[in-house]
C-alpha positions, 0 to 999 in steps of 0.5 A: 519511457520505452517499452517492448511488448510481447504483443503488438495488438492492444490488450485490456489488463484486468489487475487487482491491488491493494492501495498503498501503491496507488497514487504511484501506480496510476501516474505510471499506468497512464504513461504505460498506456499512452506508450503501448496501447494497453488498457489497464483497468485496476479494482483497489482495495484493502488487503482483506478484500483483494483476498476475499475477492481472489478467494471468490475467483474474480478473474485478473490477470495481475494481483498487487499485494505486500510481497508477502501476500503474493508468495501466500496467492502462489501458494494458493494456486491463484499467482503463477509460481516464481512470478513475483516481482518486487515493485515499490517499498513503503514505510509506516508514518502518522498524520493528524487532522490537517491544521491540528498540532503536530505531535512529537514523533522524533523519537521512540521515547516521545511517539511512545509519550504522545500515543499515551496522551492522544484520545484515538489513534487510527490503524489499518487491516493491512500490514502497516496496522497488523505491524502497529500491533506488534509496536504498541507490545513492543513498546509497552503500552498495548493493555493502556492504547486498547481502548483508543484504537479505531480500525479503518474497515477494508478498503478505507484510508485510515485518513477517512478516519484522521480528517472526519475526527474519528481518531486524532492521530493515525498509522498508515503507509506512508504513501497513503497519507502523503496526499491524503485530503483533509490530514497533514503527514507528520512523520515516519516512525522513528529509529528501529522501529520503522519496517519497510513492506515490500510491494509486489506483483504476481501474474495471476494463474487465469491471466488471459493477458498475461504476457501484456501484464508481464510488460506492465510490470517490466514498466513499473519496475524500469530505471525511469519509473523511480522518480515516481514512485519517490514523489509518492512517498514509496522506495524502488524495491 
């Protein structure tokens, strides 16, 4: 993949990122490092942990989060105004423990029946978890499933709850479920219940390697990156 950087001097780029784009991002970063000579050091965690690190003044060059969260960091002065670039989007899906029967979620009614039948439901503290709470409300079953809900702590994949048997089924960004060990991805939310979450990058207001970080963003959004993004359960922005 061709790349033009603003500097011929190799830089170390520091990135703080949420986890939804992690698999595709890591594959592309390896290509970027080989192509440019830059090194990328990335801290991955859940949305709440990332927000806390940024609020505590953790230095970095680039932030990757859901698009609205990047907008919020711009408002807070932690990211540079006008620097948001959309990277990839993901839908929310459901998974079960590896080898377990796959429930029917092919229609809204089937999903509702499944949720009322299962004994426990895992969800995240991130955008997909917040959204799933609204889905339960929309389906009219929020009160019925409330006692079944198991929320993964920030930075812990819902797949961990499923694989450990703490949740019979679990919802998270599809990209975070597809390749997780010990679980089987069942499928996306059906019909108009599905909502895509955009994940975006923003230059940190205290970035020391802003030009190199912009070069990384350009690489992540170049046309040759699209097949890698799709391979990991995401759609290019």
